[in-house]
ZATIGU-517310 format. One record per atom (N, C-alpha, C, CB): residue number from 1; atom name; x, y, z. Coordinates in steps of 0.05 Angstrom, whole numbers, plus 5000, padded with zeros to 4 digits. Atoms other than C-alpha are relative to their C-alpha. Glycine has a CB too. Layout:
BEGIN
ATOM, NUM, CA, X, Y, Z
...
***
This chain:
BEGIN
ATOM, 1, N, 4996, 4987, 5006
ATOM, 1, CA, 1524, 4064, 7603
ATOM, 1, C, 4997, 5034, 5009
ATOM, 1, CB, 4995, 4990, 4987
ATOM, 2, N, 5017, 4981, 4978
ATOM, 2, CA, 1531, 4127, 7646
ATOM, 2, C, 4987, 5023, 4973
ATOM, 2, CB, 5028, 5021, 5032
ATOM, 3, N, 5028, 4969, 5014
ATOM, 3, CA, 1482, 4198, 7623
ATOM, 3, C, 5026, 5013, 4985
ATOM, 3, CB, 4979, 5034, 5034
ATOM, 4, N, 4979, 4983, 5009
ATOM, 4, CA, 1535, 4248, 7588
ATOM, 4, C, 4996, 5013, 4992
ATOM, 4, CB, 5013, 4997, 4989
ATOM, 5, N, 5004, 4983, 5009
ATOM, 5, CA, 1534, 4304, 7575
ATOM, 5, C, 4995, 5014, 4986
ATOM, 5, CB, 5003, 5001, 5001
ATOM, 6, N, 4985, 4986, 5033
ATOM, 6, CA, 1527, 4337, 7499
ATOM, 6, C, 5002, 5028, 5008
ATOM, 6, CB, 4976, 4998, 4965
ATOM, 7, N, 4990, 4977, 4999
ATOM, 7, CA, 1559, 4393, 7487
ATOM, 7, C, 4981, 5023, 4969
ATOM, 7, CB, 5038, 4991, 4997
ATOM, 8, N, 5026, 4971, 5031
ATOM, 8, CA, 1518, 4456, 7424
ATOM, 8, C, 5027, 4968, 4977
ATOM, 8, CB, 5019, 5075, 4992
ATOM, 9, N, 4988, 5016, 5025
ATOM, 9, CA, 1569, 4413, 7385
ATOM, 9, C, 5003, 4977, 4995
ATOM, 9, CB, 5020, 5003, 4995
ATOM, 10, N, 4996, 5044, 5006
ATOM, 10, CA, 1563, 4332, 7397
ATOM, 10, C, 4966, 5007, 5000
ATOM, 10, CB, 5020, 4965, 5041
ATOM, 11, N, 5035, 5004, 5010
ATOM, 11, CA, 1484, 4349, 7385
ATOM, 11, C, 5001, 5012, 4974
ATOM, 11, CB, 4971, 5018, 5021
ATOM, 12, N, 5003, 4996, 5023
ATOM, 12, CA, 1502, 4386, 7326
ATOM, 12, C, 5021, 4983, 4974
ATOM, 12, CB, 5003, 5028, 5004
ATOM, 13, N, 4991, 5016, 5020
ATOM, 13, CA, 1548, 4327, 7297
ATOM, 13, C, 4980, 4982, 4995
ATOM, 13, CB, 5024, 4988, 5005
ATOM, 14, N, 5013, 5024, 4996
ATOM, 14, CA, 1497, 4279, 7321
ATOM, 14, C, 4984, 5000, 4975
ATOM, 14, CB, 4983, 4997, 5026
ATOM, 15, N, 5025, 4995, 5015
ATOM, 15, CA, 1444, 4305, 7280
ATOM, 15, C, 5009, 4994, 4967
ATOM, 15, CB, 4988, 5035, 5005
ATOM, 16, N, 4975, 5020, 5034
ATOM, 16, CA, 1492, 4313, 7208
ATOM, 16, C, 5008, 4976, 5002
ATOM, 16, CB, 5035, 5012, 4992
ATOM, 17, N, 4987, 5031, 5009
ATOM, 17, CA, 1511, 4246, 7224
ATOM, 17, C, 4977, 4979, 4990
ATOM, 17, CB, 5016, 4984, 5029
ATOM, 18, N, 5025, 5017, 4995
ATOM, 18, CA, 1439, 4227, 7234
ATOM, 18, C, 5001, 5003, 4965
ATOM, 18, CB, 4968, 5014, 5024
ATOM, 19, N, 4998, 5002, 5025
ATOM, 19, CA, 1431, 4247, 7169
ATOM, 19, C, 5013, 4991, 4971
ATOM, 19, CB, 4998, 5011, 5001
ATOM, 20, N, 4980, 5012, 5027
ATOM, 20, CA, 1484, 4224, 7124
ATOM, 20, C, 5033, 4997, 5013
ATOM, 20, CB, 5000, 5029, 4967
ATOM, 21, N, 4985, 4997, 4992
ATOM, 21, CA, 1524, 4182, 7165
ATOM, 21, C, 5029, 5004, 4986
ATOM, 21, CB, 4995, 4986, 5014
ATOM, 22, N, 4981, 5001, 5023
ATOM, 22, CA, 1582, 4177, 7097
ATOM, 22, C, 5015, 5024, 5012
ATOM, 22, CB, 4987, 5003, 4967
ATOM, 23, N, 4998, 4972, 4995
ATOM, 23, CA, 1592, 4246, 7127
ATOM, 23, C, 5040, 4994, 4992
ATOM, 23, CB, 4985, 5014, 5040
ATOM, 24, N, 4972, 5005, 4979
ATOM, 24, CA, 1674, 4251, 7126
ATOM, 24, C, 5014, 5016, 5011
ATOM, 24, CB, 5019, 4989, 4992
ATOM, 25, N, 5008, 4976, 4981
ATOM, 25, CA, 1701, 4288, 7177
ATOM, 25, C, 5007, 5024, 4987
ATOM, 25, CB, 5014, 4999, 5027
ATOM, 26, N, 4997, 4974, 5012
ATOM, 26, CA, 1728, 4345, 7137
ATOM, 26, C, 4966, 5021, 4995
ATOM, 26, CB, 5018, 4990, 4969
ATOM, 27, N, 5041, 4991, 5004
ATOM, 27, CA, 1644, 4360, 7119
ATOM, 27, C, 4986, 5006, 5022
ATOM, 27, CB, 4978, 4973, 4990
ATOM, 28, N, 5003, 5002, 4974
ATOM, 28, CA, 1632, 4342, 7182
ATOM, 28, C, 5010, 5017, 5016
ATOM, 28, CB, 5006, 4980, 5006
ATOM, 29, N, 4996, 4974, 4984
ATOM, 29, CA, 1671, 4395, 7216
ATOM, 29, C, 5003, 5022, 4998
ATOM, 29, CB, 5013, 5002, 5010
ATOM, 30, N, 5015, 4981, 5012
ATOM, 30, CA, 1653, 4439, 7161
ATOM, 30, C, 4978, 5020, 5016
ATOM, 30, CB, 4987, 4986, 4983
ATOM, 31, N, 5025, 4991, 4989
ATOM, 31, CA, 1582, 4440, 7175
ATOM, 31, C, 5005, 5011, 5034
ATOM, 31, CB, 4977, 4974, 4998
ATOM, 32, N, 5005, 5002, 4971
ATOM, 32, CA, 1590, 4436, 7258
ATOM, 32, C, 5017, 5037, 5005
ATOM, 32, CB, 5018, 4963, 5018
ATOM, 33, N, 4972, 4978, 4993
ATOM, 33, CA, 1645, 4501, 7248
ATOM, 33, C, 5027, 4991, 5020
ATOM, 33, CB, 4987, 5028, 5018
ATOM, 34, N, 4975, 5004, 4987
ATOM, 34, CA, 1697, 4461, 7281
ATOM, 34, C, 5020, 4989, 4979
ATOM, 34, CB, 4996, 4981, 5025
ATOM, 35, N, 4978, 5001, 5013
ATOM, 35, CA, 1770, 4450, 7264
ATOM, 35, C, 5008, 4962, 5001
ATOM, 35, CB, 5024, 5024, 5017
ATOM, 36, N, 5000, 5028, 5004
ATOM, 36, CA, 1784, 4381, 7238
ATOM, 36, C, 5003, 4981, 5020
ATOM, 36, CB, 5017, 4994, 4985
ATOM, 37, N, 4971, 5025, 4974
ATOM, 37, CA, 1827, 4350, 7289
ATOM, 37, C, 4971, 5004, 5030
ATOM, 37, CB, 5056, 5031, 5017
ATOM, 38, N, 5011, 5007, 4977
ATOM, 38, CA, 1776, 4362, 7347
ATOM, 38, C, 4969, 5000, 4998
ATOM, 38, CB, 5009, 5019, 5021
ATOM, 39, N, 5031, 5012, 5019
ATOM, 39, CA, 1711, 4339, 7301
ATOM, 39, C, 5006, 4972, 5007
ATOM, 39, CB, 4998, 5006, 4957
ATOM, 40, N, 4999, 5036, 4997
ATOM, 40, CA, 1743, 4269, 7304
ATOM, 40, C, 5004, 4999, 5021
ATOM, 40, CB, 5020, 4981, 4986
ATOM, 41, N, 4999, 5003, 4976
ATOM, 41, CA, 1762, 4274, 7385
ATOM, 41, C, 4974, 5001, 5004
ATOM, 41, CB, 5015, 5016, 5014
ATOM, 42, N, 5021, 4992, 4993
ATOM, 42, CA, 1697, 4297, 7385
ATOM, 42, C, 4978, 4979, 4982
ATOM, 42, CB, 5001, 5032, 4995
ATOM, 43, N, 5010, 5025, 5004
ATOM, 43, CA, 1669, 4227, 7348
ATOM, 43, C, 5006, 4975, 5013
ATOM, 43, CB, 5004, 4996, 4977
ATOM, 44, N, 4993, 5019, 4986
ATOM, 44, CA, 1707, 4185, 7373
ATOM, 44, C, 4998, 5005, 5037
ATOM, 44, CB, 5029, 4995, 4988
ATOM, 45, N, 5002, 5008, 4977
ATOM, 45, CA, 1696, 4207, 7441
ATOM, 45, C, 4964, 4985, 5001
ATOM, 45, CB, 5008, 5027, 5019
ATOM, 46, N, 5034, 5012, 5018
ATOM, 46, CA, 1614, 4193, 7421
ATOM, 46, C, 4993, 4983, 5002
ATOM, 46, CB, 4994, 4996, 4974
ATOM, 47, N, 5006, 5036, 5001
ATOM, 47, CA, 1627, 4128, 7399
ATOM, 47, C, 5015, 4991, 5029
ATOM, 47, CB, 5019, 4981, 4966
ATOM, 48, N, 4998, 5015, 4979
ATOM, 48, CA, 1665, 4106, 7461
ATOM, 48, C, 4987, 5005, 5021
ATOM, 48, CB, 5021, 4998, 5006
ATOM, 49, N, 5015, 4991, 4971
ATOM, 49, CA, 1621, 4141, 7513
ATOM, 49, C, 4964, 4977, 4994
ATOM, 49, CB, 4993, 5052, 5000
ATOM, 50, N, 5032, 5008, 5017
ATOM, 50, CA, 1562, 4095, 7456
ATOM, 50, C, 4968, 5017, 5004
ATOM, 50, CB, 4991, 4967, 5012
ATOM, 51, N, 5013, 4966, 5002
ATOM, 51, CA, 1527, 4160, 7452
ATOM, 51, C, 4999, 4993, 4960
ATOM, 51, CB, 5034, 5038, 5016
ATOM, 52, N, 5000, 5015, 5022
ATOM, 52, CA, 1544, 4138, 7380
ATOM, 52, C, 5000, 4966, 5002
ATOM, 52, CB, 5022, 5010, 4988
ATOM, 53, N, 5005, 5037, 4997
ATOM, 53, CA, 1518, 4054, 7365
ATOM, 53, C, 5018, 4986, 4980
ATOM, 53, CB, 4965, 4988, 4992
ATOM, 54, N, 4987, 4994, 5025
ATOM, 54, CA, 1548, 4058, 7294
ATOM, 54, C, 4987, 5009, 4983
ATOM, 54, CB, 5010, 4982, 4989
ATOM, 55, N, 5003, 4983, 5022
ATOM, 55, CA, 1538, 4076, 7222
ATOM, 55, C, 4982, 4982, 4984
ATOM, 55, CB, 5028, 5009, 4986
ATOM, 56, N, 5002, 5009, 5017
ATOM, 56, CA, 1493, 4049, 7173
ATOM, 56, C, 4976, 5003, 4976
ATOM, 56, CB, 5005, 4982, 5009
ATOM, 57, N, 5012, 4993, 5018
ATOM, 57, CA, 1462, 4038, 7112
ATOM, 57, C, 4963, 5009, 4990
ATOM, 57, CB, 5011, 4984, 4991
ATOM, 58, N, 5030, 5013, 5016
ATOM, 58, CA, 1383, 4051, 7090
ATOM, 58, C, 4997, 4987, 4963
ATOM, 58, CB, 4977, 5031, 5002
ATOM, 59, N, 5004, 5016, 5032
ATOM, 59, CA, 1369, 3999, 7033
ATOM, 59, C, 4969, 5017, 4997
ATOM, 59, CB, 4998, 4954, 5001
ATOM, 60, N, 5037, 5001, 5001
ATOM, 60, CA, 1307, 4000, 6991
ATOM, 60, C, 4996, 4978, 4994
ATOM, 60, CB, 4982, 5019, 4979
ATOM, 61, N, 5000, 5031, 5011
ATOM, 61, CA, 1275, 3945, 6993
ATOM, 61, C, 4977, 4984, 4988
ATOM, 61, CB, 5008, 4984, 5020
ATOM, 62, N, 5007, 5011, 5033
ATOM, 62, CA, 1240, 3935, 6932
ATOM, 62, C, 5018, 4992, 4988
ATOM, 62, CB, 4990, 5017, 4981
ATOM, 63, N, 4967, 5015, 4994
ATOM, 63, CA, 1313, 3926, 6911
ATOM, 63, C, 5003, 4970, 4999
ATOM, 63, CB, 5012, 5006, 5031
ATOM, 64, N, 4994, 5029, 4996
ATOM, 64, CA, 1323, 3867, 6950
ATOM, 64, C, 4970, 4979, 4998
ATOM, 64, CB, 5015, 4997, 5031
ATOM, 65, N, 5031, 5012, 4998
ATOM, 65, CA, 1251, 3832, 6946
ATOM, 65, C, 4987, 5011, 5016
ATOM, 65, CB, 4995, 4974, 5007
ATOM, 66, N, 5021, 5003, 4971
ATOM, 66, CA, 1229, 3846, 7014
ATOM, 66, C, 4976, 5034, 5005
ATOM, 66, CB, 5029, 4997, 5036
ATOM, 67, N, 5014, 4969, 5007
ATOM, 67, CA, 1172, 3914, 6992
ATOM, 67, C, 4980, 4995, 5021
ATOM, 67, CB, 4985, 5007, 4965
ATOM, 68, N, 5022, 4995, 4972
ATOM, 68, CA, 1116, 3884, 7040
ATOM, 68, C, 5018, 5000, 5025
ATOM, 68, CB, 4974, 4972, 5004
ATOM, 69, N, 4985, 4992, 4975
ATOM, 69, CA, 1140, 3917, 7111
ATOM, 69, C, 4971, 5006, 5012
ATOM, 69, CB, 5027, 5028, 4999
ATOM, 70, N, 5024, 5014, 4980
ATOM, 70, CA, 1094, 3905, 7169
ATOM, 70, C, 4999, 5004, 5030
ATOM, 70, CB, 5001, 4969, 4999
ATOM, 71, N, 4996, 4992, 4958
ATOM, 71, CA, 1085, 3927, 7242
ATOM, 71, C, 4997, 4979, 5024
ATOM, 71, CB, 4972, 5023, 5012
ATOM, 72, N, 5008, 5035, 4993
ATOM, 72, CA, 1074, 3858, 7278
ATOM, 72, C, 4999, 5012, 5039
ATOM, 72, CB, 5037, 4965, 4988
ATOM, 73, N, 5013, 4990, 4974
ATOM, 73, CA, 1048, 3875, 7350
ATOM, 73, C, 4992, 4971, 5009
ATOM, 73, CB, 4973, 5025, 4997
ATOM, 74, N, 5006, 5030, 5002
ATOM, 74, CA, 1050, 3806, 7381
ATOM, 74, C, 5004, 5002, 5038
ATOM, 74, CB, 5029, 4976, 4975
ATOM, 75, N, 5008, 4999, 4981
ATOM, 75, CA, 1033, 3789, 7458
ATOM, 75, C, 5004, 4978, 5009
ATOM, 75, CB, 4980, 5008, 5001
ATOM, 76, N, 4982, 5019, 4973
ATOM, 76, CA, 1070, 3742, 7510
ATOM, 76, C, 4976, 4986, 5019
ATOM, 76, CB, 5022, 5025, 5027
ATOM, 77, N, 5021, 5007, 4972
ATOM, 77, CA, 1026, 3683, 7551
ATOM, 77, C, 5005, 5015, 5024
ATOM, 77, CB, 5003, 4969, 5010
ATOM, 78, N, 4993, 4985, 4965
ATOM, 78, CA, 1023, 3705, 7625
ATOM, 78, C, 5015, 4973, 5011
ATOM, 78, CB, 4962, 5010, 5027
ATOM, 79, N, 4993, 5034, 4984
ATOM, 79, CA, 1054, 3632, 7638
ATOM, 79, C, 5036, 5012, 4995
ATOM, 79, CB, 4985, 4957, 4973
ATOM, 80, N, 4981, 5003, 5008
ATOM, 80, CA, 1123, 3653, 7602
ATOM, 80, C, 5011, 5025, 5004
ATOM, 80, CB, 4999, 4990, 4978
ATOM, 81, N, 4990, 4967, 4996
ATOM, 81, CA, 1119, 3726, 7612
ATOM, 81, C, 5034, 5008, 5020
ATOM, 81, CB, 4969, 5017, 5022
ATOM, 82, N, 4977, 4991, 4993
ATOM, 82, CA, 1177, 3730, 7650
ATOM, 82, C, 5024, 4995, 5000
ATOM, 82, CB, 5000, 5001, 5013
ATOM, 83, N, 4985, 4997, 5026
ATOM, 83, CA, 1221, 3706, 7592
ATOM, 83, C, 5004, 5012, 4986
ATOM, 83, CB, 4998, 4991, 4987
ATOM, 84, N, 4996, 4979, 5015
ATOM, 84, CA, 1221, 3770, 7568
ATOM, 84, C, 5028, 5003, 4982
ATOM, 84, CB, 4997, 5020, 5019
ATOM, 85, N, 4979, 4990, 5013
ATOM, 85, CA, 1291, 3779, 7557
ATOM, 85, C, 5021, 4965, 4981
ATOM, 85, CB, 5020, 5021, 5029
ATOM, 86, N, 4992, 5020, 5012
ATOM, 86, CA, 1304, 3708, 7530
ATOM, 86, C, 4990, 4988, 4968
ATOM, 86, CB, 4995, 4984, 5018
ATOM, 87, N, 4998, 5013, 5015
ATOM, 87, CA, 1263, 3704, 7483
ATOM, 87, C, 5006, 5033, 4972
ATOM, 87, CB, 4973, 4977, 5002
ATOM, 88, N, 4985, 4970, 5023
ATOM, 88, CA, 1282, 3784, 7440
ATOM, 88, C, 5002, 4991, 4980
ATOM, 88, CB, 5032, 5013, 5002
ATOM, 89, N, 4985, 5016, 5033
ATOM, 89, CA, 1342, 3745, 7407
ATOM, 89, C, 4987, 4982, 4982
ATOM, 89, CB, 5024, 4980, 5005
ATOM, 90, N, 5013, 5010, 5020
ATOM, 90, CA, 1293, 3699, 7383
ATOM, 90, C, 4986, 5009, 4972
ATOM, 90, CB, 4986, 4993, 5011
ATOM, 91, N, 5018, 4976, 5020
ATOM, 91, CA, 1249, 3753, 7354
ATOM, 91, C, 5017, 5002, 4981
ATOM, 91, CB, 4994, 5033, 5012
ATOM, 92, N, 4981, 4993, 5007
ATOM, 92, CA, 1310, 3780, 7329
ATOM, 92, C, 5006, 4985, 4969
ATOM, 92, CB, 5016, 4996, 5021
ATOM, 93, N, 4981, 5029, 5025
ATOM, 93, CA, 1336, 3717, 7286
ATOM, 93, C, 4990, 4989, 4982
ATOM, 93, CB, 5011, 4973, 5011
ATOM, 94, N, 5013, 5005, 5019
ATOM, 94, CA, 1276, 3713, 7252
ATOM, 94, C, 4992, 5004, 4984
ATOM, 94, CB, 4993, 4996, 5000
ATOM, 95, N, 5002, 4979, 5035
ATOM, 95, CA, 1276, 3716, 7175
ATOM, 95, C, 4986, 5011, 4995
ATOM, 95, CB, 4998, 4992, 4976
ATOM, 96, N, 5008, 4968, 4999
ATOM, 96, CA, 1261, 3793, 7162
ATOM, 96, C, 4984, 5011, 5020
ATOM, 96, CB, 4986, 5009, 4978
ATOM, 97, N, 5006, 4985, 4965
ATOM, 97, CA, 1250, 3811, 7232
ATOM, 97, C, 5032, 5024, 4990
ATOM, 97, CB, 5009, 4963, 5043
ATOM, 98, N, 4974, 4991, 5009
ATOM, 98, CA, 1287, 3878, 7211
ATOM, 98, C, 5013, 5012, 5039
ATOM, 98, CB, 4994, 5031, 4967
ATOM, 99, N, 4994, 4999, 4976
ATOM, 99, CA, 1278, 3907, 7284
ATOM, 99, C, 4979, 4993, 5028
ATOM, 99, CB, 5008, 5024, 4998
ATOM, 100, N, 5016, 5013, 4980
ATOM, 100, CA, 1240, 3884, 7348
ATOM, 100, C, 5010, 5026, 5035
ATOM, 100, CB, 5014, 4957, 5001
ATOM, 101, N, 4999, 4981, 4983
ATOM, 101, CA, 1222, 3937, 7403
ATOM, 101, C, 4995, 4971, 5031
ATOM, 101, CB, 4972, 5028, 4991
ATOM, 102, N, 5029, 5020, 4977
ATOM, 102, CA, 1187, 3897, 7475
ATOM, 102, C, 4996, 5044, 5005
ATOM, 102, CB, 5018, 4962, 5052
ATOM, 103, N, 5031, 4990, 4997
ATOM, 103, CA, 1123, 3951, 7487
ATOM, 103, C, 4999, 5002, 5021
ATOM, 103, CB, 4976, 4985, 4992
ATOM, 104, N, 5016, 5002, 4991
ATOM, 104, CA, 1083, 3976, 7536
ATOM, 104, C, 4968, 4992, 4991
ATOM, 104, CB, 5006, 5015, 5008
ATOM, 105, N, 5030, 4994, 5012
ATOM, 105, CA, 1011, 3967, 7534
ATOM, 105, C, 4986, 4970, 5000
ATOM, 105, CB, 5002, 5014, 4965
ATOM, 106, N, 5015, 5025, 5007
ATOM, 106, CA, 0960, 3912, 7505
ATOM, 106, C, 5032, 4978, 4987
ATOM, 106, CB, 4968, 5009, 4970
ATOM, 107, N, 4979, 5018, 5010
ATOM, 107, CA, 1033, 3880, 7475
ATOM, 107, C, 5016, 5010, 5012
ATOM, 107, CB, 5007, 4996, 4973
ATOM, 108, N, 4967, 5002, 4985
ATOM, 108, CA, 1092, 3855, 7492
ATOM, 108, C, 5024, 5016, 4991
ATOM, 108, CB, 5012, 4971, 4996
ATOM, 109, N, 4963, 4995, 5028
ATOM, 109, CA, 1150, 3870, 7425
ATOM, 109, C, 4972, 5010, 4982
ATOM, 109, CB, 5030, 4956, 4980
ATOM, 110, N, 5013, 4972, 5035
ATOM, 110, CA, 1128, 3914, 7367
ATOM, 110, C, 5022, 4985, 4986
ATOM, 110, CB, 5005, 5052, 4999
ATOM, 111, N, 4979, 5007, 5026
ATOM, 111, CA, 1167, 3876, 7300
ATOM, 111, C, 4997, 5025, 4974
ATOM, 111, CB, 4989, 4962, 4986
ATOM, 112, N, 4998, 4990, 5030
ATOM, 112, CA, 1181, 3912, 7245
ATOM, 112, C, 5006, 4984, 4977
ATOM, 112, CB, 5019, 5020, 4999
ATOM, 113, N, 4985, 5026, 5024
ATOM, 113, CA, 1193, 3858, 7189
ATOM, 113, C, 4985, 5010, 4980
ATOM, 113, CB, 4995, 4960, 5003
ATOM, 114, N, 5002, 5002, 5035
ATOM, 114, CA, 1203, 3852, 7108
ATOM, 114, C, 4997, 4978, 4989
ATOM, 114, CB, 5022, 5008, 4985
ATOM, 115, N, 5002, 5015, 5018
ATOM, 115, CA, 1180, 3806, 7065
ATOM, 115, C, 4997, 4997, 4977
ATOM, 115, CB, 4992, 4994, 5004
ATOM, 116, N, 4998, 4988, 5024
ATOM, 116, CA, 1170, 3797, 7004
ATOM, 116, C, 4978, 4999, 4990
ATOM, 116, CB, 5017, 4992, 4983
ATOM, 117, N, 5022, 4995, 5007
ATOM, 117, CA, 1105, 3779, 6994
ATOM, 117, C, 4975, 5004, 5023
ATOM, 117, CB, 4997, 4980, 4984
ATOM, 118, N, 5028, 5004, 4978
ATOM, 118, CA, 1039, 3775, 7032
ATOM, 118, C, 4999, 4979, 5013
ATOM, 118, CB, 4973, 4999, 4991
ATOM, 119, N, 4995, 5028, 5001
ATOM, 119, CA, 1036, 3701, 7035
ATOM, 119, C, 5033, 4997, 5012
ATOM, 119, CB, 4994, 4988, 4966
ATOM, 120, N, 4977, 5002, 4990
ATOM, 120, CA, 1112, 3705, 7057
ATOM, 120, C, 4994, 5011, 5035
ATOM, 120, CB, 5020, 5018, 4981
ATOM, 121, N, 5005, 4988, 4975
ATOM, 121, CA, 1092, 3755, 7118
ATOM, 121, C, 4981, 4985, 5023
ATOM, 121, CB, 4989, 5024, 4994
ATOM, 122, N, 5023, 5030, 4977
ATOM, 122, CA, 1033, 3706, 7138
ATOM, 122, C, 5004, 4972, 4999
ATOM, 122, CB, 4965, 4998, 4992
ATOM, 123, N, 4988, 5027, 4987
ATOM, 123, CA, 1080, 3648, 7137
ATOM, 123, C, 5027, 5006, 5027
ATOM, 123, CB, 5016, 4981, 4969
ATOM, 124, N, 4988, 4993, 4978
ATOM, 124, CA, 1125, 3689, 7179
ATOM, 124, C, 4991, 5002, 5033
ATOM, 124, CB, 5007, 5021, 4992
ATOM, 125, N, 5021, 4992, 4986
ATOM, 125, CA, 1074, 3703, 7224
ATOM, 125, C, 4993, 4973, 5019
ATOM, 125, CB, 4976, 5010, 4978
ATOM, 126, N, 5008, 5027, 4986
ATOM, 126, CA, 1042, 3640, 7230
ATOM, 126, C, 5023, 4963, 5009
ATOM, 126, CB, 4974, 4993, 4977
ATOM, 127, N, 4972, 5028, 4985
ATOM, 127, CA, 1112, 3590, 7235
ATOM, 127, C, 5016, 5018, 5021
ATOM, 127, CB, 5032, 4986, 4970
ATOM, 128, N, 4968, 4980, 4987
ATOM, 128, CA, 1159, 3640, 7280
ATOM, 128, C, 4974, 5011, 5021
ATOM, 128, CB, 5025, 5033, 4972
ATOM, 129, N, 5022, 4999, 4973
ATOM, 129, CA, 1094, 3666, 7323
ATOM, 129, C, 4983, 4981, 5007
ATOM, 129, CB, 4981, 5019, 4998
ATOM, 130, N, 5016, 5010, 4989
ATOM, 130, CA, 1041, 3639, 7332
ATOM, 130, C, 5006, 4968, 4999
ATOM, 130, CB, 4978, 5011, 4991
ATOM, 131, N, 5007, 5031, 4998
ATOM, 131, CA, 1053, 3564, 7330
ATOM, 131, C, 5026, 4994, 5011
ATOM, 131, CB, 4991, 4983, 4972
ATOM, 132, N, 4980, 5009, 4976
ATOM, 132, CA, 1110, 3578, 7385
ATOM, 132, C, 4980, 5009, 5022
ATOM, 132, CB, 5036, 5016, 5002
ATOM, 133, N, 5019, 5012, 4964
ATOM, 133, CA, 1091, 3570, 7460
ATOM, 133, C, 4998, 5018, 5012
ATOM, 133, CB, 5014, 4978, 5024
ATOM, 134, N, 5011, 4980, 4980
ATOM, 134, CA, 1106, 3632, 7487
ATOM, 134, C, 4974, 5028, 5002
ATOM, 134, CB, 5023, 5011, 5004
ATOM, 135, N, 5008, 4981, 5006
ATOM, 135, CA, 1066, 3678, 7445
ATOM, 135, C, 4968, 4992, 4995
ATOM, 135, CB, 5016, 5010, 4980
ATOM, 136, N, 5021, 5010, 5008
ATOM, 136, CA, 0995, 3685, 7440
ATOM, 136, C, 4976, 5017, 4994
ATOM, 136, CB, 4996, 4985, 5016
ATOM, 137, N, 5030, 4969, 5022
ATOM, 137, CA, 0955, 3746, 7406
ATOM, 137, C, 5031, 5014, 4975
ATOM, 137, CB, 4979, 5052, 5042
ATOM, 138, N, 4993, 4988, 5021
ATOM, 138, CA, 0980, 3775, 7343
ATOM, 138, C, 4994, 5029, 4988
ATOM, 138, CB, 4992, 4985, 4986
ATOM, 139, N, 5024, 4969, 5022
ATOM, 139, CA, 0953, 3856, 7303
ATOM, 139, C, 5031, 5005, 4990
ATOM, 139, CB, 4976, 5040, 5024
ATOM, 140, N, 4990, 4994, 5014
ATOM, 140, CA, 0983, 3864, 7240
ATOM, 140, C, 4996, 5029, 4983
ATOM, 140, CB, 4999, 4981, 4993
ATOM, 141, N, 4994, 4974, 5018
ATOM, 141, CA, 0990, 3931, 7204
ATOM, 141, C, 5020, 5008, 4978
ATOM, 141, CB, 5004, 5017, 5015
ATOM, 142, N, 4984, 4999, 5019
ATOM, 142, CA, 1009, 3926, 7136
ATOM, 142, C, 5016, 5036, 5007
ATOM, 142, CB, 4982, 4991, 4970
ATOM, 143, N, 4986, 4967, 4998
ATOM, 143, CA, 1064, 3991, 7126
ATOM, 143, C, 4990, 5011, 4974
ATOM, 143, CB, 5039, 5003, 5001
ATOM, 144, N, 5014, 4982, 5027
ATOM, 144, CA, 1035, 4038, 7065
ATOM, 144, C, 5030, 5014, 4990
ATOM, 144, CB, 4971, 5030, 5011
ATOM, 145, N, 4979, 4987, 5009
ATOM, 145, CA, 1089, 4076, 7059
ATOM, 145, C, 5011, 5016, 5033
ATOM, 145, CB, 4989, 5022, 4970
ATOM, 146, N, 4986, 5002, 4968
ATOM, 146, CA, 1159, 4103, 7116
ATOM, 146, C, 5012, 5027, 4984
ATOM, 146, CB, 5027, 4967, 5014
ATOM, 147, N, 4992, 4966, 5015
ATOM, 147, CA, 1186, 4174, 7121
ATOM, 147, C, 5025, 4995, 5013
ATOM, 147, CB, 4980, 5037, 5012
ATOM, 148, N, 4969, 4991, 4974
ATOM, 148, CA, 1262, 4177, 7154
ATOM, 148, C, 5003, 5010, 5016
ATOM, 148, CB, 5020, 5012, 4998
ATOM, 149, N, 4988, 4966, 4995
ATOM, 149, CA, 1284, 4223, 7187
ATOM, 149, C, 4984, 5002, 5023
ATOM, 149, CB, 4994, 5030, 4975
ATOM, 150, N, 5024, 4980, 4980
ATOM, 150, CA, 1257, 4278, 7251
ATOM, 150, C, 5007, 5024, 5010
ATOM, 150, CB, 4990, 4987, 5027
ATOM, 151, N, 4996, 4967, 4997
ATOM, 151, CA, 1262, 4330, 7281
ATOM, 151, C, 5037, 4993, 5012
ATOM, 151, CB, 4969, 5020, 5032
ATOM, 152, N, 4972, 4990, 5000
ATOM, 152, CA, 1342, 4354, 7291
ATOM, 152, C, 5007, 5004, 5044
ATOM, 152, CB, 5000, 5038, 4975
ATOM, 153, N, 5003, 4987, 4974
ATOM, 153, CA, 1367, 4335, 7365
ATOM, 153, C, 4994, 5028, 5004
ATOM, 153, CB, 5021, 4997, 5013
ATOM, 154, N, 5004, 4974, 4994
ATOM, 154, CA, 1350, 4385, 7405
ATOM, 154, C, 5031, 5000, 5035
ATOM, 154, CB, 4954, 5006, 5007
***
């Protein structure tokens, strides 16, 4: 994707959609001060440019039975580090893995996982990570509380 210049209106649109992806075009246009047709065109242009990559629902983990969340740092063995692009889809396919980040530092990946219980988390790590010959180390941090959102786009 080529970098595009975002206008002030584009940034306002992105800020509002990041707060509520279910806004109707009418509501969005009203919030950002644009005509509905202009707003609709800007949203479609942002989607076509890949700036808006999708719309997602925030799911309550307790309701789905996956209330144990953790951040798992995963280090690859030096002998297989060149296979990082092949490993990422494998990590994403592990049941319970919500997000996979390729990171720098002491570890190679950071996984956001959600499981039904601490024993289920332990099994995920043992069966899918520790037993895999690609990974040399893991470090797990349990998530006690999570807050979504952040600062508006500047």
